[in-house]
C-alpha positions in Angstrom: 103.6 103.7 80.1 106.4 106.5 80.6 109.9 105.4 81.2 109.7 105.5 85.1 106.7 103.7 85.2 108.0 100.8 82.8 111.1 101.0 85.0 109.2 100.0 87.7 107.1 97.5 86.2 110.5 95.8 84.9 112.2 96.0 88.5 108.5 94.6 89.8 110.1 91.1 91.1 113.0 93.1 92.9 110.9 95.4 94.6 108.4 93.1 95.7 110.9 91.5 97.6 112.3 94.3 98.9 108.9 95.5 100.0 108.3 92.3 102.0 111.5 92.2 103.6 111.8 95.8 104.4 108.5 95.7 106.1 109.5 92.7 108.0 112.0 94.7 109.9 109.4 96.9 110.9 106.7 95.2 113.0 105.7 98.4 114.7 106.1 102.3 113.7 109.8 102.6 114.7 112.7 100.4 115.4 116.0 100.8 117.4 118.9 100.3 115.2 121.2 98.0 117.2 123.6 95.4 116.1 120.4 92.6 115.7 118.6 95.2 113.1 121.8 95.6 111.1 122.2 91.9 110.6 118.7 91.7 109.7 118.9 94.5 107.2 122.2 92.7 105.9 120.7 89.6 105.1 117.6 91.2 103.4 120.0 93.4 101.2 122.1 90.0 100.2 119.2 89.0 98.7 118.9 91.4 96.0 122.6 90.4 94.9 124.0 93.7 95.5 127.2 92.2 96.5 129.1 92.2 99.8 131.0 95.4 99.2 127.9 97.3 98.6 125.8 95.9 101.3 128.4 96.4 103.9 128.3 100.0 102.7 124.6 100.5 102.8 124.8 98.9 106.5 127.5 101.1 107.9 125.8 104.2 106.2 122.5 103.3 108.0 124.7 102.4 111.2 126.3 105.8 110.9 123.2 107.6 110.7 120.9 105.9 113.1 122.7 103.6 115.6 121.3 103.7 118.7 118.2 105.7 117.7 114.7 104.5 116.8 114.4 104.9 113.1 111.3 104.9 111.0 111.4 102.8 107.6 111.3 106.2 105.8 114.2 107.4 107.5 116.2 104.5 106.9 115.2 104.0 103.4 116.3 107.3 102.8 119.7 106.8 104.1 119.9 103.4 101.7 118.9 105.5 98.8 121.5 108.0 99.3 124.1 105.4 99.5 122.9 103.5 96.4 123.0 106.7 94.5 126.7 107.2 95.4 127.5 103.5 94.7 125.8 103.5 91.1 127.1 107.2 90.2 128.5 106.7 86.5 129.3 109.2 83.7 126.2 109.5 81.4 126.8 106.8 79.2 124.7 107.0 76.0 126.0 105.3 72.8 129.1 107.0 71.4 128.6 107.9 67.7 131.3 108.5 65.5 131.8 111.8 64.0 131.5 110.6 60.6 130.7 107.5 58.6 129.0 104.7 60.3 128.8 103.7 64.2 129.7 100.3 64.5 128.4 98.5 67.8 129.7 95.1 68.5 127.4 93.2 70.7 128.8 89.8 73.0 127.9 87.8 75.8 127.3 84.2 76.6 124.8 82.0 75.3 121.3 82.4 76.6 121.9 85.9 78.0 119.2 87.6 75.7 121.9 89.2 73.4 119.8 88.9 69.9 116.7 90.3 71.8 118.7 93.2 73.1 120.1 94.1 69.5 116.7 94.2 68.1 115.6 96.6 71.2 118.8 98.6 70.4 118.2 98.7 66.6 114.5 99.8 67.7 115.5 102.6 70.1 118.0 103.8 67.3 115.5 103.9 64.4 113.1 105.8 66.8 115.9 108.4 67.3 115.9 108.8 63.3 119.1 106.7 62.7 119.5 104.7 59.6 120.5 101.3 61.2 121.8 98.0 59.4 122.4 94.6 61.4 125.5 92.0 60.9 124.3 88.6 61.7 127.9 87.6 63.0 126.7 84.2 64.9 127.0 81.9 62.0 127.4 78.8 64.0 123.6 78.8 65.1 121.2 78.7 62.5 118.5 79.7 64.9 120.1 82.9 66.0 120.8 84.4 62.3 116.8 83.3 61.8 115.7 85.0 64.9 117.8 88.0 63.9 116.4 88.1 60.4 112.8 88.2 62.0 113.6 90.9 63.8 115.2 93.0 61.0 111.9 92.3 58.8 109.8 93.3 61.7 111.7 96.3 62.4 112.3 97.3 58.8 116.0 97.3 59.3 118.4 95.7 56.6 120.3 92.8 57.8 124.0 91.3 56.4 124.2 87.7 56.8 126.5 84.7 55.8 126.7 81.2 54.9 126.1 78.5 57.7 129.4 78.3 59.6 131.0 81.0 57.6 133.5 82.8 59.8 131.9 85.7 61.8 134.8 87.9 61.0 133.7 87.6 57.3 130.2 88.5 58.3 131.2 91.5 60.3 133.7 92.9 57.4 130.5 92.8 54.9 128.4 94.4 57.5 130.4 97.4 58.0 131.2 97.3 54.2 127.6 97.6 53.3 126.9 100.1 56.0 129.8 102.5 54.4 128.3 102.0 51.1 124.9 102.7 51.9 125.4 105.5 54.3 123.8 104.0 57.2 124.5 105.5 60.3 124.6 102.8 63.0 125.9 99.1 61.9 125.0 96.5 65.0 127.1 93.3 64.6 126.1 90.4 66.6 128.5 87.7 67.6 128.1 84.1 68.7 127.4 83.7 72.3 130.3 81.8 74.2 131.2 81.1 77.5 134.1 83.8 79.2 136.1 80.5 79.9 136.4 79.3 76.0 139.7 80.8 75.4 139.3 80.2 71.7 136.1 81.7 71.4 137.3 84.6 73.2 140.0 85.2 71.0 137.8 85.0 67.8 136.1 88.0 69.3 139.7 89.7 69.0 139.5 88.8 65.0 136.2 90.1 64.4 137.1 93.3 65.8 140.5 93.1 63.4 137.9 92.4 60.5 135.9 95.7 61.3 138.9 97.6 61.6 139.9 96.9 58.0 137.0 99.1 57.2 136.6 101.5 59.6 140.2 101.8 61.9 138.5 103.6 64.5 135.9 100.7 65.1 134.1 99.5 66.7 133.0 102.2 68.4 131.1 100.8 71.3 131.8 97.1 72.2 128.4 96.2 74.5 128.1 93.1 76.8 124.8 91.8 77.2 124.4 90.3 80.8 121.5 88.1 81.9 120.4 90.0 85.3 118.9 86.6 86.4 122.4 85.1 86.7 123.4 87.3 89.5 126.9 87.6 90.6 128.1 85.0 87.6 127.7 88.2 85.6 130.4 89.7 87.1 133.0 87.1 86.0 131.7 87.3 82.3 132.0 91.1 82.6 135.6 90.9 83.8 136.5 88.2 81.2 134.9 89.6 78.1 136.5 93.2 79.2 140.0 91.7 79.2 139.2 90.1 76.1 137.7 92.9 73.8 137.6 96.3 75.9 134.0 96.3 76.4 132.7 99.9 76.5 129.4 99.3 78.4 126.7 96.9 79.3 123.1 95.9 78.6 121.5 94.2 81.6 118.8 91.9 79.9 115.8 90.2 81.9 115.9 92.6 84.5 112.1 92.1 84.7 112.6 88.0 85.1 114.2 88.6 88.6 114.4 89.5 92.2 118.0 90.1 92.2 117.9 93.4 90.5 120.5 94.4 92.7 123.2 92.8 90.7 123.2 96.4 89.1 125.0 98.0 92.1 127.4 95.0 92.2 128.2 95.6 88.5 129.3 98.7 89.2 131.4 98.2 91.9 133.3 95.3 90.8 133.6 95.9 87.1 133.6 99.4 86.8 132.0 99.8 83.6 128.5 101.6 82.6 125.5 100.0 82.4 124.2 101.9 79.6 120.7 100.0 79.3 118.4 97.5 81.1 115.8 95.3 79.8 112.3 95.8 81.4 110.2 93.7 79.1 109.9 91.3 76.0 108.7 94.0 73.7 110.8 95.7 71.2 110.8 98.9 72.8 111.4 97.6 76.5 114.7 98.8 76.7 115.6 101.9 78.9 118.7 103.9 79.4 120.3 103.1 83.0 119.7 106.7 85.1 121.0 105.7 88.5 118.3 108.3 90.1 115.3 106.7 88.4 116.5 103.3 89.2 117.1 103.8 92.7 113.5 105.6 93.1 111.6 102.5 91.0 113.5 100.1 93.1 111.9 101.6 96.4 108.9 103.4 95.3 106.3 100.9 96.1 107.9 100.3 99.5 107.7 103.7 100.5 103.6 104.2 99.0 102.3 101.0 100.5 
């Protein structure tokens, strides 16, 4: 499948929900845009987890464009899509590569967010671009995490640096970057243990990992990627804020987007956190990581609504 088809498939639960809800607004060909209609539209949009501010701005746009007029579904969708593109606007946010030496990408997130799988997908994507990639298994407190990342490294034929069980994760990060420099590796992806944003001691540990990386490369890490689980909806906002405060995150990978009907959380993240959404997970395979492109995202979100 092409990128757009994969994106559409990944958003299938969200657009199926939207398809049903939007069609419910139009029992006949046209509908008068009055307060009742706007209230119904507001309720439908809230279900996608776009967040209060985004929903209110979209509803206000529809009211401005069509109040007291009979509107078709197509006309309303064009108004919504236009406003969504404004809300999702962000500079292009690919990986920022170092001018020389290895690019270090530190990856963080809460337990169960899809962090390890997202690292594998990112490694797969970068390798497909011709980059020489190395992994650092910095989640030393959970044996299963090291094992899972090692399985992925074997599957992708990407080298990995691991540490002894319960070794300090900063030491693994240090050795991973050291190995990347020594072997001429272009990208070093460092995993970190999952942690809740409320665990202050563990959040402080992330800073120590950054410090260890900087002992090898003062300008690193070049990217600090936060993996958010799309199925958690609005809870992801709090995670993004707290992690960014701790380690100055540079972007987000939104994982498990294919497992939720609340794909609108992307809008809430952009509005309330301001971090660029770099990639979205749209499936379980190694290549199911798509760059986040707002225009394609919006088109995929409403594509089936318009076609059916």
